[in-house]
C-alpha positions as CSV (number, residue, x, y, z in Angstrom):
1,M,48.0,3.2,-65.7
2,D,49.3,4.8,-62.5
3,T,46.1,6.8,-62.3
4,L,44.0,3.7,-62.7
5,S,46.1,1.9,-60.1
6,D,45.7,4.7,-57.6
7,K,42.0,4.8,-58.1
8,S,41.7,1.0,-57.7
9,G,43.7,1.2,-54.5
10,E,41.4,3.9,-53.1
11,V,38.4,1.8,-53.9
12,E,39.9,-1.2,-52.3
13,L,40.8,0.7,-49.2
14,T,37.3,2.0,-48.8
15,S,35.9,-1.4,-49.3
16,L,38.2,-2.8,-46.6
17,K,37.3,-0.1,-44.2
18,Q,33.6,-0.7,-44.7
19,R,34.0,-4.4,-44.2
20,S,36.1,-3.8,-41.0
21,N,33.1,-2.0,-39.5
22,N,30.8,-5.1,-40.2
23,T,33.4,-7.7,-39.0
24,S,32.3,-10.0,-36.3
25,T,34.2,-10.5,-33.1
26,D,35.3,-13.9,-34.2
27,D,37.0,-12.4,-37.3
28,V,38.8,-10.0,-35.0
29,E,40.0,-12.8,-32.8
30,V,41.4,-14.6,-35.9
31,A,43.2,-11.4,-36.8
32,L,44.6,-10.9,-33.4
33,K,46.0,-14.5,-33.3
34,A,47.5,-14.1,-36.8
35,G,49.6,-11.1,-35.6
36,P,50.6,-7.9,-37.5
37,T,52.6,-9.6,-40.2
38,R,49.7,-11.6,-41.5
39,D,48.3,-10.2,-44.8
40,R,44.8,-8.7,-44.9
41,N,43.4,-11.4,-47.2
42,S,44.1,-14.0,-44.5
43,F,42.1,-11.8,-42.0
44,Y,39.1,-11.3,-44.3
45,G,39.3,-14.8,-45.7
46,D,36.6,-15.6,-48.3
47,K,34.8,-12.5,-47.4
48,H,37.2,-10.4,-49.4
49,P,35.6,-9.6,-52.8
50,D,38.7,-10.1,-54.8
51,N,40.2,-13.1,-52.9
52,T,40.8,-15.2,-56.0
53,N,43.6,-17.5,-57.1
54,N,45.3,-14.6,-58.9
55,S,48.1,-14.0,-56.4
56,G,49.6,-11.4,-58.6
57,T,46.6,-9.3,-58.5
58,S,46.4,-9.7,-54.7
59,Q,50.0,-8.6,-54.3
60,N,49.5,-5.5,-56.5
61,Q,46.5,-4.6,-54.4
62,D,48.4,-5.1,-51.2
63,E,51.2,-2.9,-52.5
64,S,48.7,-0.2,-53.6
65,L,47.0,-0.5,-50.2
66,G,50.3,-0.2,-48.4
67,S,51.2,3.0,-50.3
68,K,47.9,4.6,-49.5
69,E,47.2,3.3,-46.0
70,G,49.1,5.9,-44.0
71,D,47.3,8.8,-45.7
72,Q,43.9,7.2,-45.6
73,E,43.9,6.4,-41.9
74,Q,44.2,10.0,-41.0
75,S,41.3,10.9,-43.2
76,D,38.8,8.3,-41.9
77,P,35.5,9.9,-41.2
78,P,34.3,10.1,-37.6
79,G,32.3,7.1,-36.3
80,K,34.4,4.5,-38.3
81,C,36.1,1.9,-36.2
82,S,39.7,0.8,-37.0
83,L,41.2,-2.6,-36.4
84,W,42.7,-1.4,-33.1
85,C,39.3,-0.2,-31.9
86,L,37.8,-3.6,-32.8
87,S,40.6,-5.4,-30.8
88,C,39.8,-3.2,-27.8
89,Q,36.1,-4.0,-28.1
90,H,36.8,-7.7,-28.3
91,C,39.1,-7.6,-25.3
92,C,36.4,-5.9,-23.2
93,Y,33.9,-8.4,-24.5
94,R,36.0,-11.4,-23.4
95,Q,36.6,-9.9,-19.9
96,C,32.9,-8.8,-19.3
97,K,31.1,-11.7,-20.9
98,P,31.2,-14.0,-17.8
99,Y,29.5,-11.3,-15.8
100,M,26.7,-10.2,-18.2
101,T,23.2,-11.6,-17.9
102,K,22.9,-11.3,-21.7
103,Y,25.3,-14.1,-22.3
104,N,24.5,-16.3,-19.2
105,S,21.0,-17.5,-19.2
106,V,19.6,-19.7,-16.4
107,P,18.5,-23.2,-17.3
108,Q,15.1,-24.3,-16.1
109,D,16.5,-27.0,-13.8
110,A,19.3,-24.8,-12.4
111,S,20.4,-25.3,-8.8
112,R,20.0,-22.7,-6.1
113,I,23.7,-21.8,-6.3
114,T,23.4,-21.2,-10.0
115,K,20.4,-19.0,-9.5
116,C,22.1,-17.1,-6.7
117,H,25.2,-16.5,-9.0
118,H,22.9,-15.3,-11.8
119,A,21.2,-12.8,-9.5
120,F,24.5,-10.9,-9.0
121,L,25.3,-10.6,-12.7
122,C,25.2,-7.2,-14.5
123,P,23.2,-5.2,-15.1
124,P,21.2,-5.4,-11.9
125,H,17.9,-7.3,-12.5
126,G,15.1,-9.0,-10.6
127,K,14.6,-8.7,-6.9
128,L,18.2,-7.6,-6.3
129,A,17.7,-4.7,-8.7
130,K,14.6,-3.7,-6.7
131,W,16.5,-3.7,-3.5
132,F,19.4,-1.7,-5.0
133,T,16.9,0.8,-6.2
134,L,15.3,1.2,-2.8
135,L,18.7,1.5,-1.2
136,F,19.8,4.2,-3.6
137,V,16.5,6.1,-3.0
138,A,17.0,5.8,0.8
139,M,20.6,7.2,0.5
140,V,19.5,10.0,-1.7
141,M,16.6,10.9,0.6
142,F,19.0,11.0,3.6
143,G,21.3,13.2,1.6
144,V,18.5,15.6,0.8
145,F,17.5,15.8,4.4
146,W,21.0,16.4,5.5
147,G,21.6,19.0,2.8
148,I,18.5,21.0,3.8
149,T,18.4,20.7,7.6
150,G,22.0,20.0,8.6
151,A,22.2,18.7,12.2
152,N,18.5,17.9,12.3
153,A,19.1,15.0,9.9
154,L,22.0,13.6,12.0
155,P,21.7,11.3,15.0
156,G,19.8,13.1,17.8
157,G,17.7,15.1,15.4
158,N,14.0,14.9,14.7
159,L,14.3,14.1,10.9
160,F,16.9,11.5,11.6
161,A,14.6,9.7,14.0
162,L,11.7,9.8,11.6
163,Y,13.9,8.5,8.8
164,I,15.2,5.6,10.8
165,L,11.7,4.8,12.0
166,M,10.2,4.8,8.5
167,V,13.0,2.6,7.1
168,F,13.1,0.2,10.0
169,A,9.2,-0.1,10.1
170,W,9.2,-0.7,6.3
171,L,11.8,-3.5,6.6
172,L,10.0,-5.3,9.4
173,G,6.7,-4.9,7.5
174,V,8.3,-6.6,4.5
175,L,9.6,-9.4,6.7
176,A,6.2,-9.8,8.3
177,G,4.6,-10.1,4.9
178,K,7.1,-12.9,3.9
179,I,5.9,-15.0,6.8
180,K,2.2,-14.4,5.9
181,L,1.5,-11.9,8.6
182,P,0.0,-8.4,8.1
183,P,2.8,-5.9,7.4
184,L,1.4,-3.5,10.0
185,F,2.3,-6.2,12.7
186,G,6.0,-5.8,11.9
187,M,5.7,-2.0,11.7
188,L,4.2,-1.8,15.1
189,I,7.0,-4.0,16.5
190,A,9.6,-1.7,14.8
191,G,8.1,1.3,16.6
192,A,8.1,-0.4,20.0
193,I,11.7,-1.5,19.5
194,L,12.9,1.9,18.6
195,K,11.2,3.3,21.7
196,N,11.9,0.8,24.4
197,V,15.3,-0.9,23.5
198,P,18.3,1.0,25.0
199,H,21.0,2.5,22.8
200,I,18.7,2.3,19.7
201,N,15.7,4.2,21.1
202,F,15.8,6.8,18.3
203,A,12.0,7.2,18.6
204,A,12.5,9.3,21.8
205,D,13.9,12.1,19.6
206,I,10.7,12.4,17.5
207,N,8.9,15.7,18.0
208,R,5.4,15.2,19.3
209,T,3.9,17.8,17.1
210,W,5.4,16.2,14.0
211,S,4.2,12.8,15.2
212,S,0.6,14.0,15.7
213,T,0.6,15.8,12.4
214,I,1.8,12.8,10.4
215,R,-0.7,10.5,12.1
216,N,-3.6,12.9,11.3
217,M,-2.5,13.1,7.7
218,A,-2.3,9.3,7.4
219,F,-5.8,9.1,8.9
220,D,-7.1,11.4,6.2
221,V,-5.5,9.1,3.6
222,I,-7.3,6.1,5.2
223,L,-10.7,7.9,5.1
224,I,-10.3,8.9,1.5
225,R,-9.3,5.5,0.3
226,A,-12.1,3.8,2.2
227,V,-14.8,6.1,0.7
228,L,-13.3,6.0,-2.8
229,G,-13.6,2.2,-2.7
230,L,-17.3,2.3,-1.6
231,D,-19.7,1.7,-4.4
232,P,-23.1,3.3,-3.7
233,A,-24.8,0.8,-6.0
234,S,-23.6,-2.2,-3.9
235,L,-25.5,-0.8,-1.0
236,T,-28.8,-1.5,-2.8
237,K,-28.1,-5.2,-3.7
238,A,-28.7,-6.5,-0.1
239,P,-29.3,-3.4,2.0
240,G,-30.7,-5.2,5.0
241,A,-27.9,-7.6,5.3
242,I,-25.2,-4.9,4.8
243,V,-26.7,-2.5,7.3
244,R,-27.3,-5.2,9.9
245,L,-23.7,-6.6,9.5
246,A,-22.2,-3.1,9.6
247,A,-24.2,-1.6,12.5
248,I,-25.2,-4.4,15.0
249,P,-21.8,-6.0,15.7
250,C,-19.8,-2.7,16.1
251,L,-22.4,-1.0,18.3
252,I,-22.8,-4.0,20.5
253,E,-19.1,-4.4,20.9
254,A,-18.6,-0.7,21.6
255,A,-21.3,-0.9,24.3
256,T,-19.8,-4.1,25.8
257,V,-16.3,-2.7,25.9
258,G,-17.6,0.5,27.4
259,V,-19.4,-1.2,30.3
260,V,-16.6,-3.7,31.0
261,S,-13.9,-1.1,31.0
262,H,-15.9,1.1,33.4
263,F,-16.0,-1.7,36.0
264,L,-12.6,-3.4,35.3
265,L,-10.4,-0.4,34.5
266,N,-12.3,2.4,36.3
267,F,-12.8,4.4,33.2
268,P,-15.3,7.3,33.4
269,W,-18.5,6.5,31.4
270,V,-17.7,8.9,28.5
271,W,-14.1,7.7,28.2
272,A,-15.3,4.1,28.6
273,F,-17.6,4.3,25.6
274,L,-14.9,6.4,23.7
275,L,-12.6,3.3,24.2
276,G,-15.5,1.1,22.9
277,F,-15.7,3.1,19.7
278,V,-11.9,2.9,19.3
279,I,-11.9,-0.9,19.6
280,A,-15.1,-1.6,17.7
281,P,-14.3,-0.9,14.0
282,I,-12.8,-3.7,12.0
283,S,-9.9,-3.3,9.6
284,P,-10.9,-2.9,5.9
285,A,-7.2,-3.4,5.1
286,V,-7.2,-6.9,6.5
287,V,-10.8,-7.9,5.7
288,I,-11.0,-6.6,2.2
289,S,-7.6,-7.8,1.1
290,S,-8.3,-11.3,2.5
291,M,-11.7,-11.4,0.9
292,I,-10.3,-10.3,-2.5
293,V,-7.9,-13.3,-2.3
294,L,-10.8,-15.6,-1.7
295,Q,-12.8,-13.9,-4.4
296,D,-10.0,-14.5,-6.9
297,Q,-10.1,-18.2,-6.1
298,G,-13.9,-18.3,-6.5
299,Y,-14.9,-18.9,-2.9
300,G,-18.3,-17.4,-2.0
301,V,-18.6,-15.5,-5.3
302,E,-21.9,-17.1,-6.4
303,Q,-23.5,-16.3,-3.0
304,G,-22.3,-12.7,-3.2
305,I,-20.4,-12.8,0.1
306,P,-17.5,-10.5,-1.0
307,Q,-20.0,-8.0,-2.5
308,I,-21.7,-7.8,0.9
309,L,-18.7,-7.8,3.2
310,I,-16.7,-5.1,1.4
311,P,-19.3,-2.3,1.6
312,A,-20.3,-3.5,5.1
313,A,-16.7,-3.2,6.3
314,I,-16.5,0.4,5.1
315,L,-19.9,1.3,6.5
316,D,-18.8,-0.2,9.8
317,N,-15.9,2.2,9.9
318,V,-18.1,5.2,9.1
319,I,-20.5,4.4,11.9
320,T,-17.8,3.9,14.5
321,I,-15.7,6.9,13.5
322,S,-18.9,9.1,13.7
323,G,-19.6,7.8,17.2
324,F,-15.9,8.3,18.2
325,G,-16.0,11.9,16.9
326,I,-19.1,12.7,19.0
327,L,-17.8,11.2,22.2
328,L,-14.4,12.8,21.7
329,T,-16.1,16.2,21.6
330,V,-18.0,15.4,24.8
331,A,-14.9,14.1,26.6
332,F,-12.9,17.3,26.0
333,S,-15.8,19.7,26.5
334,T,-14.9,22.5,29.0
335,G,-17.1,24.2,31.5
336,A,-20.1,22.9,33.4
337,F,-22.2,20.1,32.1
338,N,-25.2,21.6,30.4
339,V,-27.5,21.3,27.4
340,Y,-24.8,22.7,25.1
341,T,-22.3,20.0,26.2
342,V,-24.8,17.3,25.4
343,F,-25.6,18.6,22.0
344,K,-22.2,19.9,21.1
345,G,-21.0,16.5,19.6
346,P,-24.1,16.0,17.4
347,I,-24.0,19.7,16.3
348,E,-20.3,19.4,15.3
349,A,-21.0,16.1,13.5
350,L,-23.9,17.7,11.5
351,M,-21.7,20.7,10.7
352,G,-18.9,18.5,9.4
353,I,-21.3,16.5,7.2
354,L,-22.9,19.6,5.7
355,C,-19.7,21.4,5.1
356,G,-18.1,18.3,3.6
357,A,-21.1,17.8,1.3
358,L,-20.9,21.4,0.1
359,V,-17.2,21.0,-0.7
360,G,-18.0,17.7,-2.5
361,L,-20.6,19.4,-4.6
362,L,-18.1,22.1,-5.5
363,M,-15.7,19.4,-6.7
364,W,-18.3,18.3,-9.2
365,Y,-17.5,21.4,-11.2
366,L,-14.0,22.4,-10.1
367,P,-11.9,21.6,-12.0
368,H,-13.8,21.4,-15.2
369,K,-13.9,17.8,-16.5
370,K,-12.1,18.9,-19.7
371,H,-9.2,20.5,-17.7
372,K,-5.8,19.7,-19.1
373,H,-4.6,18.4,-15.7
374,L,-7.8,17.1,-14.4
375,V,-6.5,14.3,-12.2
376,L,-3.8,16.4,-10.6
377,F,-6.1,19.2,-9.6
378,R,-8.9,16.9,-8.4
379,F,-6.3,15.1,-6.2
380,L,-4.9,18.4,-4.8
381,I,-8.4,19.9,-4.1
382,L,-9.6,16.7,-2.4
383,F,-6.5,16.0,-0.3
384,M,-6.0,19.7,0.7
385,A,-9.7,20.0,1.6
386,A,-9.4,16.9,3.7
387,L,-6.4,18.2,5.6
388,F,-8.1,21.6,6.1
389,S,-11.2,19.7,7.5
390,T,-9.0,17.9,10.0
391,F,-6.6,20.6,11.1
392,G,-9.0,23.5,10.6
393,S,-11.8,21.9,12.7
394,K,-9.2,21.3,15.5
395,A,-8.0,24.9,15.4
396,A,-11.7,26.1,15.5
397,G,-12.4,24.0,18.6
398,A,-14.7,21.6,16.7
399,S,-12.5,18.6,16.3
400,G,-15.5,16.2,16.0
401,A,-16.4,17.7,12.6
402,G,-13.1,16.9,10.9
403,A,-13.4,13.2,10.1
404,L,-17.1,13.4,9.2
405,G,-16.3,16.3,6.8
406,V,-13.6,14.2,5.1
407,L,-16.1,11.3,4.7
408,S,-18.9,13.4,3.4
409,M,-16.9,15.4,0.9
410,T,-15.2,12.3,-0.5
411,F,-18.5,10.4,-0.8
412,V,-20.3,13.3,-2.6
413,A,-17.4,14.0,-5.0
414,S,-16.8,10.3,-5.8
415,Y,-20.5,9.8,-6.5
416,R,-20.2,12.2,-9.5
417,W,-16.8,10.9,-10.5
418,R,-18.2,7.3,-10.8
419,Q,-20.7,8.5,-13.3
420,E,-17.8,9.7,-15.4
421,G,-16.2,6.3,-15.4
422,W,-13.8,6.6,-12.4
423,I,-14.7,3.2,-10.9
424,G,-12.5,0.8,-9.1
425,K,-9.1,0.3,-10.8
426,E,-10.2,2.9,-13.4
427,N,-10.1,5.6,-10.8
428,P,-6.8,7.4,-11.1
429,L,-7.3,9.1,-7.7
430,G,-7.4,5.6,-6.1
431,R,-4.1,4.8,-7.6
432,I,-2.6,8.0,-6.3
433,M,-3.9,7.4,-2.8
434,V,-2.5,3.9,-2.9
435,M,1.0,5.3,-3.6
436,L,0.5,8.0,-0.9
437,W,-0.5,5.3,1.6
438,R,2.7,3.4,0.9
439,L,4.6,6.4,2.1
440,F,2.4,7.0,5.2
441,E,1.8,3.4,6.2
442,P,5.2,2.7,7.8
443,L,5.2,6.2,9.4
444,L,1.7,5.7,10.9
445,F,2.2,2.2,12.4
446,G,5.8,2.9,13.4
447,L,4.7,6.1,15.3
448,I,1.8,4.2,16.9
449,G,4.2,1.5,18.1
450,A,6.6,4.2,19.4
451,E,3.9,5.6,21.7
452,I,4.0,2.4,23.8
453,D,6.2,2.8,26.8
454,I,6.6,-0.6,28.3
455,A,8.1,0.8,31.5
456,K,4.9,2.7,32.2
457,L,2.6,-0.3,31.7
458,D,1.1,-1.9,34.8
459,G,0.8,-5.7,34.8
460,A,-2.6,-5.7,36.4
461,T,-3.9,-3.1,34.1
462,V,-2.7,-5.0,31.1
463,G,-4.4,-8.1,32.3
464,F,-7.7,-6.4,32.8
465,A,-7.3,-4.7,29.4
466,I,-6.8,-8.0,27.6
467,A,-9.8,-9.5,29.4
468,T,-11.9,-6.5,28.3
469,L,-10.8,-6.9,24.7
470,F,-11.6,-10.6,24.6
471,I,-15.0,-10.2,26.1
472,G,-15.8,-7.6,23.5
473,F,-14.4,-9.9,20.7
474,L,-16.6,-12.8,21.8
475,I,-19.7,-10.7,22.0
476,R,-19.0,-9.2,18.6
477,M,-18.7,-12.6,17.0
478,V,-22.0,-13.7,18.4
479,A,-23.6,-10.4,17.3
480,A,-22.2,-10.9,13.8
481,F,-23.7,-14.4,13.6
482,V,-27.1,-13.1,14.8
483,A,-27.0,-10.2,12.3
484,V,-26.8,-12.6,9.3
485,T,-29.2,-15.2,10.6
486,C,-31.9,-14.2,8.1
487,A,-29.5,-13.5,5.3
488,P,-29.7,-15.8,2.2
489,F,-26.6,-17.8,3.2
490,S,-26.1,-21.5,4.2
491,W,-25.2,-22.3,7.8
492,K,-21.5,-22.8,6.9
493,E,-21.4,-19.4,5.3
494,K,-23.1,-17.8,8.4
495,F,-20.4,-19.4,10.6
496,F,-17.7,-18.0,8.3
497,L,-18.9,-14.4,8.7
498,P,-18.0,-14.0,12.4
499,F,-14.4,-15.1,11.7
500,A,-14.2,-12.5,9.0
501,W,-15.6,-9.8,11.2
502,F,-13.2,-9.3,14.1
503,P,-9.7,-8.3,12.8
504,K,-8.6,-4.8,14.0
505,A,-5.8,-2.8,12.6
506,T,-6.0,0.3,10.4
507,V,-8.7,2.4,12.2
508,Q,-7.3,1.6,15.7
509,A,-3.9,2.8,14.6
510,A,-5.4,6.0,13.1
511,I,-7.7,7.0,16.0
512,G,-6.1,5.3,18.9
513,S,-3.7,8.2,19.6
514,I,-6.1,11.1,18.9
515,A,-7.4,11.3,22.5
516,L,-3.8,11.2,23.8
517,D,-2.7,13.9,21.4
518,M,-5.6,16.2,22.4
519,A,-4.9,15.6,26.1
520,Q,-1.2,16.5,25.7
521,E,-2.2,19.7,23.9
522,L,-4.2,20.9,27.0
523,P,-2.6,23.8,28.9
524,D,-0.7,22.9,32.0
525,S,-3.1,25.0,34.1
526,N,-5.9,22.5,33.3
527,P,-6.5,20.4,36.4
528,D,-7.7,17.4,34.4
529,K,-4.7,17.2,32.0
530,A,-2.8,14.5,33.9
531,T,-5.9,12.3,34.2
532,K,-6.8,12.7,30.6
533,V,-3.2,12.0,29.5
534,T,-3.3,8.8,31.5
535,L,-6.7,7.8,30.0
536,G,-5.5,8.6,26.5
537,L,-2.3,6.5,27.0
538,Q,-4.5,3.6,28.2
539,I,-6.7,3.9,25.2
540,L,-3.7,3.9,22.9
541,S,-2.2,0.8,24.6
542,M,-5.4,-1.1,24.3
543,A,-5.7,-0.1,20.6
544,V,-2.3,-1.6,20.0
545,L,-3.1,-4.7,22.0
546,A,-6.3,-5.1,19.9
547,I,-4.2,-4.9,16.7
548,L,-1.6,-7.5,17.9
549,F,-4.3,-10.0,19.1
550,T,-6.6,-9.8,16.1
551,A,-4.8,-8.7,12.9
552,P,-2.5,-11.7,12.4
553,P,-5.1,-14.3,13.7
554,G,-7.9,-12.6,11.8
555,A,-6.1,-12.8,8.5
556,T,-5.3,-16.4,9.1
557,A,-8.8,-17.3,10.2
558,I,-10.3,-15.7,7.1
559,K,-8.0,-17.7,4.9
560,L,-8.5,-21.1,6.6
561,A,-12.3,-20.7,7.3
562,G,-12.9,-19.3,3.8
563,T,-11.5,-22.3,2.0
564,R,-13.4,-24.7,4.3
565,L,-16.8,-23.0,4.8
566,L,-17.4,-21.1,1.5
567,K,-18.4,-22.7,-1.7
568,L,-16.6,-22.7,-5.1
569,P,-18.6,-22.0,-8.3
570,H,-18.9,-25.7,-9.3
571,D,-20.4,-26.7,-6.0
572,T,-23.9,-28.2,-6.5
573,D,-25.4,-27.1,-3.2
574,S,-26.5,-23.5,-3.2
575,A,-27.7,-21.2,-0.5
576,K,-30.1,-19.4,-2.8
577,N,-33.0,-21.5,-1.4
578,V,-32.5,-20.3,2.1
579,P,-35.3,-17.9,3.0
580,D,-34.3,-14.2,3.1
581,C,-35.9,-12.2,5.9
582,D,-35.4,-9.1,3.8
583,N,-37.4,-10.5,0.9
584,V,-39.9,-13.1,2.1
585,K,-42.5,-14.0,-0.5
586,T,-46.2,-13.7,0.5
587,D,-48.6,-16.6,0.0
588,K,-50.2,-15.0,-3.0
589,E,-46.8,-14.6,-4.7
590,K,-46.0,-18.3,-4.0
591,I,-49.3,-19.4,-5.5
592,S,-48.5,-17.5,-8.7
593,L,-45.3,-19.4,-9.2
594,S,-45.3,-21.7,-12.2
595,E,-44.8,-25.5,-11.9
596,N,-41.1,-25.3,-13.0
597,E,-40.4,-22.6,-10.4
598,L,-42.1,-24.6,-7.7
599,E,-40.0,-27.7,-8.6
600,E,-36.8,-25.6,-8.5
601,N,-37.9,-24.1,-5.2
602,V,-38.5,-27.5,-3.7
């Protein structure tokens, strides 16, 4: 009998231990309130398997359990939770429950105070978690800079100035986006503040070589992104309208700004037209992003306006950057003016296009399309080749070939990649370049803004510069309207295109400082260095003014004019019946139309 009693006690103890592990927190709370003298049957209640009216049996089991409990507690297998452990868990649960999002949901009609209180509950979540993550990354980044460079990452050092500029420019860019302005507007303001406001002018500590190198790298990122987004097939849908819209407004504006700046600002002819090609290109970042918003809402989709504007915007940049590269070569040519000086720019441009095309063809086969790390190596080859084209051409004295080499190699390589299915959002290189641009964007626009020294600006010069810009803008809008006069659009849609065709931002920020950088790199023995530095600074100042006067109003004008002048898909009036100068039917073709087609045409 003793042996049977011992065995039954051991079985009962094991059962109790197993049930204690599965006991809910409510059961633990009952046990805690009952105190240590309460018997175990009152704790487990009806859940106990032998909790019957037989009190004698229960008493015998308790006595058996009491005689074995001390020895069994020491032999509990690891991972089993005792009653004391459960009580500690419940205590922590009661203390932490009010601060946990898991147990505090937000009702749909919650007040702002309730939502604000819920935002600070643990674990971090929502927008607050995003900001905490960014703050942690910024702190770790600063710690890495300090650990590697020491004093250079402290106040007064180059890395510290770049770090403060990047963070401050990013913050003001986010604030500008919140009030529906382009983020680059806030980033430019951040750079100007850190350069011109006393006691916080950290931008004065930035090394010029570092600044120029970062801006050139950001320029390469812009060029690669622009060409990767260009669909060669879209150029064949309405080639006449695309080419006219891309070429006529930008060339006319460049010529207008060149002539006006020569007479108002006393620019030399070469530098005047160089300024014109800096001001002329529109911003794909503003135009394309704004058109995508309208396209998602359905405005102008049936008429194909977004499909025409997007490739035309990129082609506009290609034309102006090519002209800028040629004139830049002529402006910095040394020696007497001769035949070589005249043809040096076109020769460098042709060399850049050919060398870039050869590198693009090489990227058709390297790396092999079955390579294990295909995306990584294609990105490395493309980006490093672009950097080599930019910095290598400058080191070789043929800086005009750099940008065109990047454009041609990217276009040729992406033409083959599109055939493999790397199109639009399916292109992994496009996603990589987007992430890379997020890193370079605040640095680029912040550094551009930091180049503006308000103390050196002349009021009269600024006034003439603004007048020059506005004359160029007006002429450009008229030229844009004329360029689409024969396009298959209604008159309202034709009036919309000039408003979508004047915002400046990305390209001006990228190339506006190149002339100044090249002038500052001239040897001190060069008698023209001071003059060229002054001209380069004036070009950069006008590029920044062009961004400030056109980017925010341009984005707003596209949004407002698009919703009022463009048509939604359900609109009955269509512009398809407007005659197209690119595809005008002859009399014989009209005669061959059937009766139904004639009725539809009428």
